[in-house]
Structure formats: structure tokens, C-alpha cells
CHARMM internal coordinates of N, CA and C (Angstrom, degrees):
IC EDIT
DIST 1 N 1 CA 1.4672
DIST 1 CA 1 C 1.5284
ANGL 1 N 1 CA 1 C 106.73
DIST 1 C 2 N 1.3069
ANGL 1 CA 1 C 2 N 116.70
DIHE 1 N 1 CA 1 C 2 N 135.32
DIST 2 N 2 CA 1.4609
ANGL 1 C 2 N 2 CA 119.97
DIHE 1 CA 1 C 2 N 2 CA 178.33
DIST 2 CA 2 C 1.5188
ANGL 2 N 2 CA 2 C 111.23
DIHE 1 C 2 N 2 CA 2 C -75.30
DIST 2 C 3 N 1.3096
ANGL 2 CA 2 C 3 N 115.19
DIHE 2 N 2 CA 2 C 3 N 159.67
DIST 3 N 3 CA 1.4602
ANGL 2 C 3 N 3 CA 120.17
DIHE 2 CA 2 C 3 N 3 CA 178.15
DIST 3 CA 3 C 1.5048
ANGL 3 N 3 CA 3 C 112.94
DIHE 2 C 3 N 3 CA 3 C -59.70
DIST 3 C 4 N 1.3316
ANGL 3 CA 3 C 4 N 115.45
DIHE 3 N 3 CA 3 C 4 N -31.03
DIST 4 N 4 CA 1.4607
ANGL 3 C 4 N 4 CA 120.47
DIHE 3 CA 3 C 4 N 4 CA -179.09
DIST 4 CA 4 C 1.5431
ANGL 4 N 4 CA 4 C 111.95
DIHE 3 C 4 N 4 CA 4 C -61.90
DIST 4 C 5 N 1.2937
ANGL 4 CA 4 C 5 N 117.38
DIHE 4 N 4 CA 4 C 5 N -33.46
DIST 5 N 5 CA 1.4498
ANGL 4 C 5 N 5 CA 120.62
DIHE 4 CA 4 C 5 N 5 CA -176.54
DIST 5 CA 5 C 1.5192
ANGL 5 N 5 CA 5 C 114.21
DIHE 4 C 5 N 5 CA 5 C -104.22
DIST 5 C 6 N 1.3137
ANGL 5 CA 5 C 6 N 116.71
DIHE 5 N 5 CA 5 C 6 N -2.87
DIST 6 N 6 CA 1.4648
ANGL 5 C 6 N 6 CA 121.72
DIHE 5 CA 5 C 6 N 6 CA -174.88
DIST 6 CA 6 C 1.5465
ANGL 6 N 6 CA 6 C 111.88
DIHE 5 C 6 N 6 CA 6 C -60.90
DIST 6 C 7 N 1.2982
ANGL 6 CA 6 C 7 N 116.75
DIHE 6 N 6 CA 6 C 7 N -35.79
DIST 7 N 7 CA 1.4682
ANGL 6 C 7 N 7 CA 120.29
DIHE 6 CA 6 C 7 N 7 CA -177.85
DIST 7 CA 7 C 1.5106
ANGL 7 N 7 CA 7 C 115.13
DIHE 6 C 7 N 7 CA 7 C -101.37
DIST 7 C 8 N 1.3285
ANGL 7 CA 7 C 8 N 116.71
DIHE 7 N 7 CA 7 C 8 N 12.98
DIST 8 N 8 CA 1.4518
ANGL 7 C 8 N 8 CA 120.99
DIHE 7 CA 7 C 8 N 8 CA -179.32
DIST 8 CA 8 C 1.5235
ANGL 8 N 8 CA 8 C 108.76
DIHE 7 C 8 N 8 CA 8 C -104.02
DIST 8 C 9 N 1.3120
ANGL 8 CA 8 C 9 N 119.21
DIHE 8 N 8 CA 8 C 9 N 103.54
DIST 9 N 9 CA 1.4581
ANGL 8 C 9 N 9 CA 121.54
DIHE 8 CA 8 C 9 N 9 CA -177.94
DIST 9 CA 9 C 1.5347
ANGL 9 N 9 CA 9 C 113.30
DIHE 8 C 9 N 9 CA 9 C -67.18
DIST 9 C 10 N 1.3237
ANGL 9 CA 9 C 10 N 117.73
DIHE 9 N 9 CA 9 C 10 N -14.88
DIST 10 N 10 CA 1.4633
ANGL 9 C 10 N 10 CA 120.71
DIHE 9 CA 9 C 10 N 10 CA -179.41
DIST 10 CA 10 C 1.5011
ANGL 10 N 10 CA 10 C 112.40
DIHE 9 C 10 N 10 CA 10 C -94.11
DIST 10 C 11 N 1.3228
ANGL 10 CA 10 C 11 N 117.81
DIHE 10 N 10 CA 10 C 11 N -3.19
DIST 11 N 11 CA 1.4549
ANGL 10 C 11 N 11 CA 121.09
DIHE 10 CA 10 C 11 N 11 CA -179.06
DIST 11 CA 11 C 1.5273
ANGL 11 N 11 CA 11 C 110.66
DIHE 10 C 11 N 11 CA 11 C -61.64
DIST 11 C 12 N 1.3174
ANGL 11 CA 11 C 12 N 116.32
DIHE 11 N 11 CA 11 C 12 N 125.85
DIST 12 N 12 CA 1.4617
ANGL 11 C 12 N 12 CA 121.81
DIHE 11 CA 11 C 12 N 12 CA 178.49
DIST 12 CA 12 C 1.5086
ANGL 12 N 12 CA 12 C 114.51
DIHE 11 C 12 N 12 CA 12 C 86.76
DIST 12 C 13 N 1.3396
ANGL 12 CA 12 C 13 N 118.29
DIHE 12 N 12 CA 12 C 13 N -1.12
DIST 13 N 13 CA 1.4498
ANGL 12 C 13 N 13 CA 121.35
DIHE 12 CA 12 C 13 N 13 CA -179.70
DIST 13 CA 13 C 1.5272
ANGL 13 N 13 CA 13 C 107.60
DIHE 12 C 13 N 13 CA 13 C -107.24
DIST 13 C 14 N 1.3278
ANGL 13 CA 13 C 14 N 116.41
DIHE 13 N 13 CA 13 C 14 N 122.06
DIST 14 N 14 CA 1.4423
ANGL 13 C 14 N 14 CA 120.94
DIHE 13 CA 13 C 14 N 14 CA -178.28
DIST 14 CA 14 C 1.5311
ANGL 14 N 14 CA 14 C 110.98
DIHE 13 C 14 N 14 CA 14 C -76.26
DIST 14 C 15 N 1.3327
ANGL 14 CA 14 C 15 N 115.24
DIHE 14 N 14 CA 14 C 15 N 158.08
DIST 15 N 15 CA 1.4518
ANGL 14 C 15 N 15 CA 120.83
DIHE 14 CA 14 C 15 N 15 CA 176.22
DIST 15 CA 15 C 1.5440
ANGL 15 N 15 CA 15 C 110.78
DIHE 14 C 15 N 15 CA 15 C -60.51
DIST 15 C 16 N 1.2958
ANGL 15 CA 15 C 16 N 116.90
DIHE 15 N 15 CA 15 C 16 N -34.13
DIST 16 N 16 CA 1.4673
ANGL 15 C 16 N 16 CA 120.82
DIHE 15 CA 15 C 16 N 16 CA 179.30
DIST 16 CA 16 C 1.5260
ANGL 16 N 16 CA 16 C 110.56
DIHE 15 C 16 N 16 CA 16 C -64.80
DIST 16 C 17 N 1.3168
ANGL 16 CA 16 C 17 N 116.74
DIHE 16 N 16 CA 16 C 17 N -42.76
DIST 17 N 17 CA 1.4720
ANGL 16 C 17 N 17 CA 120.41
DIHE 16 CA 16 C 17 N 17 CA 177.80
DIST 17 CA 17 C 1.5333
ANGL 17 N 17 CA 17 C 110.97
DIHE 16 C 17 N 17 CA 17 C -63.81
DIST 17 C 18 N 1.3442
ANGL 17 CA 17 C 18 N 115.16
DIHE 17 N 17 CA 17 C 18 N -42.14
DIST 18 N 18 CA 1.4518
ANGL 17 C 18 N 18 CA 119.94
DIHE 17 CA 17 C 18 N 18 CA 178.76
DIST 18 CA 18 C 1.5317
ANGL 18 N 18 CA 18 C 110.43
DIHE 17 C 18 N 18 CA 18 C -60.10
DIST 18 C 19 N 1.3459
ANGL 18 CA 18 C 19 N 117.11
DIHE 18 N 18 CA 18 C 19 N -49.47
DIST 19 N 19 CA 1.4525
ANGL 18 C 19 N 19 CA 120.97
DIHE 18 CA 18 C 19 N 19 CA -177.78
DIST 19 CA 19 C 1.5161
ANGL 19 N 19 CA 19 C 111.23
DIHE 18 C 19 N 19 CA 19 C -64.82
DIST 19 C 20 N 1.3211
ANGL 19 CA 19 C 20 N 118.12
DIHE 19 N 19 CA 19 C 20 N -43.42
DIST 20 N 20 CA 1.4752
ANGL 19 C 20 N 20 CA 120.95
DIHE 19 CA 19 C 20 N 20 CA 179.99
DIST 20 CA 20 C 1.5196
ANGL 20 N 20 CA 20 C 110.37
DIHE 19 C 20 N 20 CA 20 C -63.85
DIST 20 C 21 N 1.3192
ANGL 20 CA 20 C 21 N 118.97
DIHE 20 N 20 CA 20 C 21 N -37.23
DIST 21 N 21 CA 1.4712
ANGL 20 C 21 N 21 CA 121.61
DIHE 20 CA 20 C 21 N 21 CA 177.81
DIST 21 CA 21 C 1.5235
ANGL 21 N 21 CA 21 C 110.75
DIHE 20 C 21 N 21 CA 21 C -66.71
DIST 21 C 22 N 1.3128
ANGL 21 CA 21 C 22 N 116.90
DIHE 21 N 21 CA 21 C 22 N -41.31
DIST 22 N 22 CA 1.4749
ANGL 21 C 22 N 22 CA 120.25
DIHE 21 CA 21 C 22 N 22 CA 178.61
DIST 22 CA 22 C 1.5425
ANGL 22 N 22 CA 22 C 111.33
DIHE 21 C 22 N 22 CA 22 C -65.18
DIST 22 C 23 N 1.3028
ANGL 22 CA 22 C 23 N 116.28
DIHE 22 N 22 CA 22 C 23 N -40.52
DIST 23 N 23 CA 1.4596
ANGL 22 C 23 N 23 CA 120.28
DIHE 22 CA 22 C 23 N 23 CA -179.86
DIST 23 CA 23 C 1.5081
ANGL 23 N 23 CA 23 C 110.23
DIHE 22 C 23 N 23 CA 23 C -67.21
DIST 23 C 24 N 1.3223
ANGL 23 CA 23 C 24 N 115.42
DIHE 23 N 23 CA 23 C 24 N -40.44
DIST 24 N 24 CA 1.4840
ANGL 23 C 24 N 24 CA 118.96
DIHE 23 CA 23 C 24 N 24 CA 178.42
DIST 24 CA 24 C 1.5151
ANGL 24 N 24 CA 24 C 111.31
DIHE 23 C 24 N 24 CA 24 C -65.75
DIST 24 C 25 N 1.3260
ANGL 24 CA 24 C 25 N 116.60
DIHE 24 N 24 CA 24 C 25 N -38.39
DIST 25 N 25 CA 1.4748
ANGL 24 C 25 N 25 CA 120.51
DIHE 24 CA 24 C 25 N 25 CA -176.74
DIST 25 CA 25 C 1.5470
ANGL 25 N 25 CA 25 C 111.15
DIHE 24 C 25 N 25 CA 25 C -77.65
DIST 25 C 26 N 1.2939
ANGL 25 CA 25 C 26 N 116.91
DIHE 25 N 25 CA 25 C 26 N -47.56
DIST 26 N 26 CA 1.4581
ANGL 25 C 26 N 26 CA 121.24
DIHE 25 CA 25 C 26 N 26 CA -173.23
DIST 26 CA 26 C 1.5251
ANGL 26 N 26 CA 26 C 115.52
DIHE 25 C 26 N 26 CA 26 C -99.70
DIST 26 C 27 N 1.3225
ANGL 26 CA 26 C 27 N 114.88
DIHE 26 N 26 CA 26 C 27 N -32.02
DIST 27 N 27 CA 1.4910
ANGL 26 C 27 N 27 CA 120.10
DIHE 26 CA 26 C 27 N 27 CA -171.64
DIST 27 CA 27 C 1.5342
ANGL 27 N 27 CA 27 C 108.55
DIHE 26 C 27 N 27 CA 27 C 84.72
DIST 27 C 28 N 1.3083
ANGL 27 CA 27 C 28 N 116.59
DIHE 27 N 27 CA 27 C 28 N 160.16
DIST 28 N 28 CA 1.4671
ANGL 27 C 28 N 28 CA 120.72
DIHE 27 CA 27 C 28 N 28 CA -176.26
DIST 28 CA 28 C 1.5321
ANGL 28 N 28 CA 28 C 111.73
DIHE 27 C 28 N 28 CA 28 C -63.59
DIST 28 C 29 N 1.3388
ANGL 28 CA 28 C 29 N 116.61
DIHE 28 N 28 CA 28 C 29 N -40.50
DIST 29 N 29 CA 1.4786
ANGL 28 C 29 N 29 CA 119.62
DIHE 28 CA 28 C 29 N 29 CA -176.53
DIST 29 CA 29 C 1.5049
ANGL 29 N 29 CA 29 C 111.34
DIHE 28 C 29 N 29 CA 29 C -61.86
DIST 29 C 30 N 1.3273
ANGL 29 CA 29 C 30 N 117.70
DIHE 29 N 29 CA 29 C 30 N -51.01
DIST 30 N 30 CA 1.4539
ANGL 29 C 30 N 30 CA 119.32
DIHE 29 CA 29 C 30 N 30 CA -178.76
DIST 30 CA 30 C 1.5279
ANGL 30 N 30 CA 30 C 111.21
DIHE 29 C 30 N 30 CA 30 C -69.67
DIST 30 C 31 N 1.3183
ANGL 30 CA 30 C 31 N 116.98
DIHE 30 N 30 CA 30 C 31 N -34.04
DIST 31 N 31 CA 1.4463
ANGL 30 C 31 N 31 CA 120.78
DIHE 30 CA 30 C 31 N 31 CA 178.62
DIST 31 CA 31 C 1.5498
ANGL 31 N 31 CA 31 C 109.39
DIHE 30 C 31 N 31 CA 31 C -62.11
DIST 31 C 32 N 1.3102
ANGL 31 CA 31 C 32 N 116.93
DIHE 31 N 31 CA 31 C 32 N -41.57
DIST 32 N 32 CA 1.4739
ANGL 31 C 32 N 32 CA 120.59
DIHE 31 CA 31 C 32 N 32 CA 179.74
DIST 32 CA 32 C 1.5266
ANGL 32 N 32 CA 32 C 111.73
DIHE 31 C 32 N 32 CA 32 C -69.83
DIST 32 C 33 N 1.3155
ANGL 32 CA 32 C 33 N 117.13
DIHE 32 N 32 CA 32 C 33 N -24.21
DIST 33 N 33 CA 1.4619
ANGL 32 C 33 N 33 CA 120.54
DIHE 32 CA 32 C 33 N 33 CA 176.30
DIST 33 CA 33 C 1.5382
ANGL 33 N 33 CA 33 C 110.35
DIHE 32 C 33 N 33 CA 33 C -78.66
DIST 33 C 34 N 1.3066
ANGL 33 CA 33 C 34 N 117.09
DIHE 33 N 33 CA 33 C 34 N -34.02
DIST 34 N 34 CA 1.4721
ANGL 33 C 34 N 34 CA 121.08
DIHE 33 CA 33 C 34 N 34 CA 179.15
DIST 34 CA 34 C 1.5131
ANGL 34 N 34 CA 34 C 111.50
DIHE 33 C 34 N 34 CA 34 C -76.86
DIST 34 C 35 N 1.3150
ANGL 34 CA 34 C 35 N 117.66
DIHE 34 N 34 CA 34 C 35 N -37.21
DIST 35 N 35 CA 1.4467
ANGL 34 C 35 N 35 CA 123.03
DIHE 34 CA 34 C 35 N 35 CA 178.58
DIST 35 CA 35 C 1.5264
ANGL 35 N 35 CA 35 C 107.21
DIHE 34 C 35 N 35 CA 35 C -130.27
DIST 35 C 36 N 1.3140
ANGL 35 CA 35 C 36 N 116.75
DIHE 35 N 35 CA 35 C 36 N 109.05
DIST 36 N 36 CA 1.4598
ANGL 35 C 36 N 36 CA 120.56
DIHE 35 CA 35 C 36 N 36 CA -176.23
DIST 36 CA 36 C 1.5125
ANGL 36 N 36 CA 36 C 111.46
DIHE 35 C 36 N 36 CA 36 C -80.24
DIST 36 C 37 N 1.3230
ANGL 36 CA 36 C 37 N 114.35
DIHE 36 N 36 CA 36 C 37 N 87.14
DIST 37 N 37 CA 1.4554
ANGL 36 C 37 N 37 CA 122.47
DIHE 36 CA 36 C 37 N 37 CA 177.77
DIST 37 CA 37 C 1.5255
ANGL 37 N 37 CA 37 C 106.01
DIHE 36 C 37 N 37 CA 37 C -126.31
DIST 37 C 38 N 1.2964
ANGL 37 CA 37 C 38 N 117.62
DIHE 37 N 37 CA 37 C 38 N 129.17
DIST 38 N 38 CA 1.4421
ANGL 37 C 38 N 38 CA 123.14
DIHE 37 CA 37 C 38 N 38 CA -173.97
DIST 38 CA 38 C 1.5285
ANGL 38 N 38 CA 38 C 112.91
DIHE 37 C 38 N 38 CA 38 C -54.10
DIST 38 C 39 N 1.3283
ANGL 38 CA 38 C 39 N 116.26
DIHE 38 N 38 CA 38 C 39 N -40.39
DIST 39 N 39 CA 1.4658
ANGL 38 C 39 N 39 CA 118.99
DIHE 38 CA 38 C 39 N 39 CA -177.47
DIST 39 CA 39 C 1.5359
ANGL 39 N 39 CA 39 C 113.25
DIHE 38 C 39 N 39 CA 39 C -66.49
DIST 39 C 40 N 1.3471
ANGL 39 CA 39 C 40 N 117.23
DIHE 39 N 39 CA 39 C 40 N -9.41
DIST 40 N 40 CA 1.4431
ANGL 39 C 40 N 40 CA 121.39
DIHE 39 CA 39 C 40 N 40 CA 178.14
DIST 40 CA 40 C 1.5287
ANGL 40 N 40 CA 40 C 111.52
DIHE 39 C 40 N 40 CA 40 C -91.52
DIST 40 C 41 N 1.3279
ANGL 40 CA 40 C 41 N 118.55
DIHE 40 N 40 CA 40 C 41 N -19.54
DIST 41 N 41 CA 1.4620
ANGL 40 C 41 N 41 CA 119.14
DIHE 40 CA 40 C 41 N 41 CA -178.45
DIST 41 CA 41 C 1.5241
ANGL 41 N 41 CA 41 C 114.69
DIHE 40 C 41 N 41 CA 41 C -119.83
DIST 41 C 42 N 1.2972
ANGL 41 CA 41 C 42 N 119.10
DIHE 41 N 41 CA 41 C 42 N -17.38
DIST 42 N 42 CA 1.4711
ANGL 41 C 42 N 42 CA 119.88
DIHE 41 CA 41 C 42 N 42 CA 178.58
DIST 42 CA 42 C 1.5319
ANGL 42 N 42 CA 42 C 108.18
DIHE 41 C 42 N 42 CA 42 C -107.88
DIST 42 C 43 N 1.3195
ANGL 42 CA 42 C 43 N 115.66
DIHE 42 N 42 CA 42 C 43 N 104.69
DIST 43 N 43 CA 1.4845
ANGL 42 C 43 N 43 CA 122.70
DIHE 42 CA 42 C 43 N 43 CA -179.37
DIST 43 CA 43 C 1.5781
ANGL 43 N 43 CA 43 C 110.78
DIHE 42 C 43 N 43 CA 43 C 49.27
DIST 43 C 44 N 1.3206
ANGL 43 CA 43 C 44 N 116.35
DIHE 43 N 43 CA 43 C 44 N 59.76
DIST 44 N 44 CA 1.4552
ANGL 43 C 44 N 44 CA 118.59
DIHE 43 CA 43 C 44 N 44 CA -175.80
DIST 44 CA 44 C 1.5192
ANGL 44 N 44 CA 44 C 114.67
DIHE 43 C 44 N 44 CA 44 C -71.04
DIST 44 C 45 N 1.3253
ANGL 44 CA 44 C 45 N 115.77
DIHE 44 N 44 CA 44 C 45 N 134.76
DIST 45 N 45 CA 1.4520
ANGL 44 C 45 N 45 CA 121.90
DIHE 44 CA 44 C 45 N 45 CA 171.47
DIST 45 CA 45 C 1.5503
ANGL 45 N 45 CA 45 C 106.30
DIHE 44 C 45 N 45 CA 45 C -139.25
DIST 45 C 46 N 1.3039
ANGL 45 CA 45 C 46 N 114.10
DIHE 45 N 45 CA 45 C 46 N 158.07
DIST 46 N 46 CA 1.4745
ANGL 45 C 46 N 46 CA 117.95
DIHE 45 CA 45 C 46 N 46 CA 177.89
DIST 46 CA 46 C 1.5113
ANGL 46 N 46 CA 46 C 110.06
DIHE 45 C 46 N 46 CA 46 C -65.47
DIST 46 C 47 N 1.3243
ANGL 46 CA 46 C 47 N 118.95
DIHE 46 N 46 CA 46 C 47 N -42.71
DIST 47 N 47 CA 1.4760
ANGL 46 C 47 N 47 CA 119.98
DIHE 46 CA 46 C 47 N 47 CA -177.41
DIST 47 CA 47 C 1.5153
ANGL 47 N 47 CA 47 C 112.47
DIHE 46 C 47 N 47 CA 47 C -64.39
DIST 47 C 48 N 1.3317
ANGL 47 CA 47 C 48 N 118.75
DIHE 47 N 47 CA 47 C 48 N -43.65
DIST 48 N 48 CA 1.4615
ANGL 47 C 48 N 48 CA 118.96
DIHE 47 CA 47 C 48 N 48 CA -179.19
DIST 48 CA 48 C 1.5181
ANGL 48 N 48 CA 48 C 110.72
DIHE 47 C 48 N 48 CA 48 C -68.69
DIST 48 C 49 N 1.3097
ANGL 48 CA 48 C 49 N 116.32
DIHE 48 N 48 CA 48 C 49 N -36.44
DIST 49 N 49 CA 1.4725
ANGL 48 C 49 N 49 CA 119.77
DIHE 48 CA 48 C 49 N 49 CA 178.24
DIST 49 CA 49 C 1.5058
ANGL 49 N 49 CA 49 C 111.16
DIHE 48 C 49 N 49 CA 49 C -66.36
DIST 49 C 50 N 1.3339
ANGL 49 CA 49 C 50 N 117.50
DIHE 49 N 49 CA 49 C 50 N -40.91
DIST 50 N 50 CA 1.4730
ANGL 49 C 50 N 50 CA 121.10
DIHE 49 CA 49 C 50 N 50 CA 178.42
DIST 50 CA 50 C 1.5143
ANGL 50 N 50 CA 50 C 110.80
DIHE 49 C 50 N 50 CA 50 C -61.08
DIST 50 C 51 N 1.3252
ANGL 50 CA 50 C 51 N 117.70
DIHE 50 N 50 CA 50 C 51 N -42.62
DIST 51 N 51 CA 1.4589
ANGL 50 C 51 N 51 CA 121.90
DIHE 50 CA 50 C 51 N 51 CA 179.80
DIST 51 CA 51 C 1.5231
ANGL 51 N 51 CA 51 C 109.60
DIHE 50 C 51 N 51 CA 51 C -58.66
DIST 51 C 52 N 1.3276
ANGL 51 CA 51 C 52 N 116.73
DIHE 51 N 51 CA 51 C 52 N -46.11
DIST 52 N 52 CA 1.4574
ANGL 51 C 52 N 52 CA 120.80
DIHE 51 CA 51 C 52 N 52 CA -178.87
DIST 52 CA 52 C 1.5234
ANGL 52 N 52 CA 52 C 110.54
DIHE 51 C 52 N 52 CA 52 C -67.48
DIST 52 C 53 N 1.3311
ANGL 52 CA 52 C 53 N 117.60
DIHE 52 N 52 CA 52 C 53 N -46.92
DIST 53 N 53 CA 1.4802
ANGL 52 C 53 N 53 CA 120.98
DIHE 52 CA 52 C 53 N 53 CA -177.14
DIST 53 CA 53 C 1.4977
ANGL 53 N 53 CA 53 C 111.92
DIHE 52 C 53 N 53 CA 53 C -62.99
DIST 53 C 54 N 1.3132
ANGL 53 CA 53 C 54 N 118.18
DIHE 53 N 53 CA 53 C 54 N -35.55
DIST 54 N 54 CA 1.4854
ANGL 53 C 54 N 54 CA 120.98
DIHE 53 CA 53 C 54 N 54 CA -179.12
DIST 54 CA 54 C 1.5265
ANGL 54 N 54 CA 54 C 111.30
DIHE 53 C 54 N 54 CA 54 C -69.32
DIST 54 C 55 N 1.3311
ANGL 54 CA 54 C 55 N 117.94
DIHE 54 N 54 CA 54 C 55 N -25.00
DIST 55 N 55 CA 1.4744
ANGL 54 C 55 N 55 CA 122.10
DIHE 54 CA 54 C 55 N 55 CA -179.41
DIST 55 CA 55 C 1.5399
ANGL 55 N 55 CA 55 C 112.03
DIHE 54 C 55 N 55 CA 55 C -95.75
DIST 55 C 56 N 1.3407
ANGL 55 CA 55 C 56 N 117.93
DIHE 55 N 55 CA 55 C 56 N -10.11
DIST 56 N 56 CA 1.4560
ANGL 55 C 56 N 56 CA 120.35
DIHE 55 CA 55 C 56 N 56 CA -170.96
DIST 56 CA 56 C 1.5155
ANGL 56 N 56 CA 56 C 110.83
DIHE 55 C 56 N 56 CA 56 C -126.61
DIST 56 C 57 N 1.3320
ANGL 56 CA 56 C 57 N 116.72
DIHE 56 N 56 CA 56 C 57 N 95.72
DIST 57 N 57 CA 1.4526
ANGL 56 C 57 N 57 CA 120.61
DIHE 56 CA 56 C 57 N 57 CA -174.50
DIST 57 CA 57 C 1.5410
ANGL 57 N 57 CA 57 C 115.02
DIHE 56 C 57 N 57 CA 57 C -58.37
DIST 57 C 58 N 1.3499
ANGL 57 CA 57 C 58 N 117.14
DIHE 57 N 57 CA 57 C 58 N -39.70
DIST 58 N 58 CA 1.4560
ANGL 57 C 58 N 58 CA 117.80
DIHE 57 CA 57 C 58 N 58 CA -178.52
DIST 58 CA 58 C 1.5315
ANGL 58 N 58 CA 58 C 112.17
DIHE 57 C 58 N 58 CA 58 C -65.88
DIST 58 C 59 N 1.3000
ANGL 58 CA 58 C 59 N 116.56
DIHE 58 N 58 CA 58 C 59 N -36.26
DIST 59 N 59 CA 1.4703
ANGL 58 C 59 N 59 CA 120.93
DIHE 58 CA 58 C 59 N 59 CA 179.48
DIST 59 CA 59 C 1.5289
ANGL 59 N 59 CA 59 C 110.25
DIHE 58 C 59 N 59 CA 59 C -71.47
DIST 59 C 60 N 1.3031
ANGL 59 CA 59 C 60 N 117.01
DIHE 59 N 59 CA 59 C 60 N -40.57
DIST 60 N 60 CA 1.4745
ANGL 59 C 60 N 60 CA 121.48
DIHE 59 CA 59 C 60 N 60 CA 177.24
DIST 60 CA 60 C 1.5144
ANGL 60 N 60 CA 60 C 109.39
DIHE 59 C 60 N 60 CA 60 C -60.59
DIST 60 C 61 N 1.3147
ANGL 60 CA 60 C 61 N 117.75
DIHE 60 N 60 CA 60 C 61 N -43.17
DIST 61 N 61 CA 1.4621
ANGL 60 C 61 N 61 CA 122.15
DIHE 60 CA 60 C 61 N 61 CA -179.33
DIST 61 CA 61 C 1.5368
ANGL 61 N 61 CA 61 C 109.81
DIHE 60 C 61 N 61 CA 61 C -60.37
DIST 61 C 62 N 1.3254
ANGL 61 CA 61 C 62 N 116.94
DIHE 61 N 61 CA 61 C 62 N -43.52
DIST 62 N 62 CA 1.4777
ANGL 61 C 62 N 62 CA 119.52
DIHE 61 CA 61 C 62 N 62 CA 178.96
DIST 62 CA 62 C 1.5135
ANGL 62 N 62 CA 62 C 111.80
DIHE 61 C 62 N 62 CA 62 C -63.79
DIST 62 C 63 N 1.3140
ANGL 62 CA 62 C 63 N 117.55
DIHE 62 N 62 CA 62 C 63 N -39.20
DIST 63 N 63 CA 1.4495
ANGL 62 C 63 N 63 CA 121.87
DIHE 62 CA 62 C 63 N 63 CA 178.44
DIST 63 CA 63 C 1.5137
ANGL 63 N 63 CA 63 C 110.33
DIHE 62 C 63 N 63 CA 63 C -65.90
DIST 63 C 64 N 1.3146
ANGL 63 CA 63 C 64 N 117.37
DIHE 63 N 63 CA 63 C 64 N -43.69
DIST 64 N 64 CA 1.4466
ANGL 63 C 64 N 64 CA 121.10
DIHE 63 CA 63 C 64 N 64 CA 179.00
DIST 64 CA 64 C 1.5444
ANGL 64 N 64 CA 64 C 111.27
DIHE 63 C 64 N 64 CA 64 C -63.98
DIST 64 C 65 N 1.3231
ANGL 64 CA 64 C 65 N 116.87
DIHE 64 N 64 CA 64 C 65 N -40.40
DIST 65 N 65 CA 1.4716
ANGL 64 C 65 N 65 CA 121.14
DIHE 64 CA 64 C 65 N 65 CA 178.12
DIST 65 CA 65 C 1.5124
ANGL 65 N 65 CA 65 C 111.85
DIHE 64 C 65 N 65 CA 65 C -63.12
DIST 65 C 66 N 1.3437
ANGL 65 CA 65 C 66 N 116.38
DIHE 65 N 65 CA 65 C 66 N -43.16
DIST 66 N 66 CA 1.4607
ANGL 65 C 66 N 66 CA 121.14
DIHE 65 CA 65 C 66 N 66 CA 178.97
DIST 66 CA 66 C 1.5471
ANGL 66 N 66 CA 66 C 109.08
DIHE 65 C 66 N 66 CA 66 C -64.44
DIST 66 C 67 N 1.2930
ANGL 66 CA 66 C 67 N 117.94
DIHE 66 N 66 CA 66 C 67 N -39.59
DIST 67 N 67 CA 1.4626
ANGL 66 C 67 N 67 CA 122.74
DIHE 66 CA 66 C 67 N 67 CA 178.89
DIST 67 CA 67 C 1.5406
ANGL 67 N 67 CA 67 C 109.42
DIHE 66 C 67 N 67 CA 67 C -61.75
DIST 67 C 68 N 1.3142
ANGL 67 CA 67 C 68 N 116.78
DIHE 67 N 67 CA 67 C 68 N -45.61
DIST 68 N 68 CA 1.4773
ANGL 67 C 68 N 68 CA 120.43
DIHE 67 CA 67 C 68 N 68 CA 179.62
DIST 68 CA 68 C 1.5145
ANGL 68 N 68 CA 68 C 111.71
DIHE 67 C 68 N 68 CA 68 C -63.53
DIST 68 C 69 N 1.3481
ANGL 68 CA 68 C 69 N 116.83
DIHE 68 N 68 CA 68 C 69 N -39.39
DIST 69 N 69 CA 1.4668
ANGL 68 C 69 N 69 CA 120.56
DIHE 68 CA 68 C 69 N 69 CA 176.09
DIST 69 CA 69 C 1.5320
ANGL 69 N 69 CA 69 C 109.82
DIHE 68 C 69 N 69 CA 69 C -64.37
DIST 69 C 70 N 1.3383
ANGL 69 CA 69 C 70 N 115.67
DIHE 69 N 69 CA 69 C 70 N -40.84
DIST 70 N 70 CA 1.4729
ANGL 69 C 70 N 70 CA 118.19
DIHE 69 CA 69 C 70 N 70 CA -179.98
DIST 70 CA 70 C 1.5199
ANGL 70 N 70 CA 70 C 112.24
DIHE 69 C 70 N 70 CA 70 C -62.96
DIST 70 C 71 N 1.3232
ANGL 70 CA 70 C 71 N 117.74
DIHE 70 N 70 CA 70 C 71 N -45.25
DIST 71 N 71 CA 1.4658
ANGL 70 C 71 N 71 CA 119.07
DIHE 70 CA 70 C 71 N 71 CA -178.11
DIST 71 CA 71 C 1.5390
ANGL 71 N 71 CA 71 C 111.08
DIHE 70 C 71 N 71 CA 71 C -71.05
DIST 71 C 72 N 1.3039
ANGL 71 CA 71 C 72 N 118.57
DIHE 71 N 71 CA 71 C 72 N -26.50
DIST 72 N 72 CA 1.4698
ANGL 71 C 72 N 72 CA 119.89
DIHE 71 CA 71 C 72 N 72 CA 176.27
DIST 72 CA 72 C 1.5004
ANGL 72 N 72 CA 72 C 111.32
DIHE 71 C 72 N 72 CA 72 C -69.11
DIST 72 C 73 N 1.3297
ANGL 72 CA 72 C 73 N 118.11
DIHE 72 N 72 CA 72 C 73 N -37.18
DIST 73 N 73 CA 1.4565
ANGL 72 C 73 N 73 CA 121.19
DIHE 72 CA 72 C 73 N 73 CA -179.79
DIST 73 CA 73 C 1.5246
ANGL 73 N 73 CA 73 C 111.91
DIHE 72 C 73 N 73 CA 73 C -77.31
DIST 73 C 74 N 1.3350
ANGL 73 CA 73 C 74 N 117.50
DIHE 73 N 73 CA 73 C 74 N -22.21
DIST 74 N 74 CA 1.4673
ANGL 73 C 74 N 74 CA 121.09
DIHE 73 CA 73 C 74 N 74 CA 178.68
DIST 74 CA 74 C 1.5343
ANGL 74 N 74 CA 74 C 111.67
DIHE 73 C 74 N 74 CA 74 C -74.96
DIST 74 C 75 N 1.3172
ANGL 74 CA 74 C 75 N 116.43
DIHE 74 N 74 CA 74 C 75 N -28.95
DIST 75 N 75 CA 1.4765
ANGL 74 C 75 N 75 CA 119.52
DIHE 74 CA 74 C 75 N 75 CA -176.97
DIST 75 CA 75 C 1.4917
ANGL 75 N 75 CA 75 C 112.36
DIHE 74 C 75 N 75 CA 75 C -91.04
END
COOR INIT
IC SEED 1 N 1 CA 1 C
IC BUILD
């Protein structure tokens, strides 16, 4: 692993894996309460959420931050 990626806990983890892990851990309802994004509470699906998150940097950042918090509390 290069030095550039050594301190990046998200390196090698796809957005799809992050989202599926969050949904498995929290469920759509709690996820939509933690991050108020319409695609999480109105007919939520992984594919529609991924489309939105890939186009919306601020939302992706919130999802990644929640994922990092989740894995910190699991360990």
C-alpha cells in the first residue's frame, strides 16, 4: 500500500459497500433520520441512492462520515 493511501480508511471500499453496510446496520428508517436525504426515506433503494450520492458530493461526504463512525464503534 502506498503512503498516500495508508491513512485513508475508505481506500478500496466502494460507495456501494458503504451504503449496503449502513443499510444493514441502521436500516433505511434510521439512516434517513441520521442523514436527511430524500432518497433514504421515499421509496429507498440502493441503486437510486447510489445515483444520487455519486452526483452529490456533500451527501456522499455525510454517508462516508457516518460509515467511519459506524466502523469505529464496531471495533
